[in-house]
N, C-alpha and C positions, 0 to 999 in steps of 0.2 A: 504494501500501499503505499503510495506517495502522501507524504505529510509537509510536504515543502520542497519549493523550486524558487532559484534564484536562478536570474537569467538576462535577457535584454529584448525589449518590446519591439518583434520583429511586423508585427499588423495587430490592427483591431478591427474588429466586426461591432454589429447591431448589439450582439449579447455574448461575445467571446474575445479571446484575443488570444494570438499566438506569442507564445514566450519560448524565444531560442535561447537554449543550454547547454553549450557546448557545442551547438555544431544541431542538437535536436531541436525540431519546432513541437513544443506540446499546444495542445488546442487546449485552451483553457476558459471553460464560463465565469462570468463575473457580473455583480451588479452594475447597473446604466451607473451609481454614484464611481464605483471604481473604477469604471473604462472613461467616464470623464474625466480623472483625473490623471490619467496616462497618456502618453505620447509615443510617437514612436521615435526607438531608437533609447528608450528609457532604460536604465538598471534596477530591475525592482526584487523583493523579496517577496512571495504569498504564499501564505497559512493555505496548505491544501485541504479539499475536502475529495475522497475518492470512491465513486458510486461504479461500480462492476456489476455488470448484467449477463445476460446470456450473449448479448447481441453487440455488447459496445461498454465502452468503461470511459466513464467523463471523468473530467477535473473539474471541479469548482475552485475558483481563487479569490483568498481575502486579504485585507489587508493588515488584517490583526487575528490575533488566536479569538477575541469577545464574537468577532464580527462575525468568525466562523459557529461560535459555539449558538449564537442567534439563529444562525441558517438551520441547524441541527433542530435547535429545540423548535423552531416556527415548524417545521414537519411534523413534528409529536400532534399537533392541532388537527383534526377532521377536516379535511377538504384540502389543506394546505400541503402543496408540492415543492419539488427544487423550482420551479418556474415560479411560481406566486413567493416563495420564500424571497428568493433574489429580488423580485418585482417591491416588495414591502421594503428590502434593504436598500432598494436603488433611488427609493422615496426618501426615507428614513435614516439618519445615521444612527448607531447602535444607542450614541445618549437620548437622541430624539424619541425613538422605539422603545426605551427605557422607561422615560420618563411619560410617553403615550400608555404603557400599559400598568406603570405606578398609579396615574391620575385615572384610569378608566376613560383616556379619549381613542375611543373607538375610530373616531371621526378621522382624525389625524393618519390611522392606518387605512382609512378606506382610500384614501388618497392615492395607493398604489394599484396599478393596472392588474385588473383582474380579480379583485377584493371588493365584493357586496358588501354593504349594511350587516347584514348577518354573520356573514364570516368574520367582519373585524370586530363586528362585538364577540364572536366565543375566541379569535385570539384573544382581545384582552385577557376575558374572562378567565382563559384556562391558564395563560402565561404570569397571572399578577403576581402570584406566590414565587415564580421562580426569577421574576426578573432582579431581587438583590444575589442571589448566586451569580445570574452571569456577569450581573456588573462587577463582579469581585473574578471572574476570570483573568487567568494571565497575571495575577498581582505576585511580585518576587516579594524577597524579604528587605528591599532597600527601603532607609525611613525617608521621612521628606526632608529632611536636615534641616539646613539654612532657607528652604523656601517655606517652612511651614510659619505663620504670625502668631500673635497674640492668642486666638482665636482655635487655632490648633493646638498651641500649647494650651490652652484651657482643657479644652476636649481633650487631649491626651494625658494631662496630669491629675488621674484618678486612680485609683487602687487598682492593681495588675487586671485584673479580669476585665473591670470596667473601661479599663484606659484601650487594652486589646481591642474590644470591642467599638471603640472611638477610632482608633489607628484604623481599623478593616476598614472601617464604612470611608472613613474619609478617603483611603488608601484607593476603594473604590471605584468611588467618585472622581479621582483623580485619574485614574483608569478611563475613566467614560468620557475626559476631554475636559473637565471642568479645571480649572486651575486651584492648588492647592490651596489659596487665601479663600476661594470661596466654598469649597470644600469642607474647609474647616470652619468657614462660619453657619453652614448650611447645619453641620453635625453638632455645633453647638446650642445652635437652636433646636435641635431634634432631642438634646439628652434634656433642654429645660422642661420640653413637652411633654416627653416620656420618662424621665427619670431616669437616673443612674445605671439602672438595673438592665435598662432595654439590651436588646442584642443586638449584633449585628446587622440583621435583615430588616427589623425595626426601625433602626438607626437610614439605613441606607435609603428605605420608602420615603421615612419623615421627611429625610434631607434630597431629597428628587422632589417633592411636594415644594419645599422651601425655594430652591432653586428653580420650578417654573414659574414662580409668581412674577 
């Protein structure tokens, strides 16, 4: 199974690109958002999801592990296949999708071609509890270091177990694309509302709502 490819963009189609890896051209399906951000000759590294069928092997490429995780999880919803999952990711960034799911904003999901009202509502309803875990995907052990502001320090300066939940929540929001200061401020508000015993998932959901205001 192929999990990652690094090479040069040789061609870009409506729904795929050809990635030249040491002289071998791989056809990789990708979202419209990903394709818009690429141009011929770019050196790129794509996280790959490989689908093997009797008649074909398809490669789906993503700019991050978080995006691939959303792609996989979307397909767990009845009525969502690879085409629809890519369509959703082509309209919404992983950050916007996490916000839409956390806030129950099915109208944002409905913007994706091929997604009607009922399917959008189903996606939001079924993935609501999974959004925090997906937001945390791809986190590593590095700390925020000098990027953390007073809000981050206040959120992290808790007893060990409480501080860990806050730090993980801040890292998850940062991983979604928010800057550390925004993330720390949102989690600080979340901790005030939910209490210091709130777990990471609850902090992330509340933090996303705060950031979406």
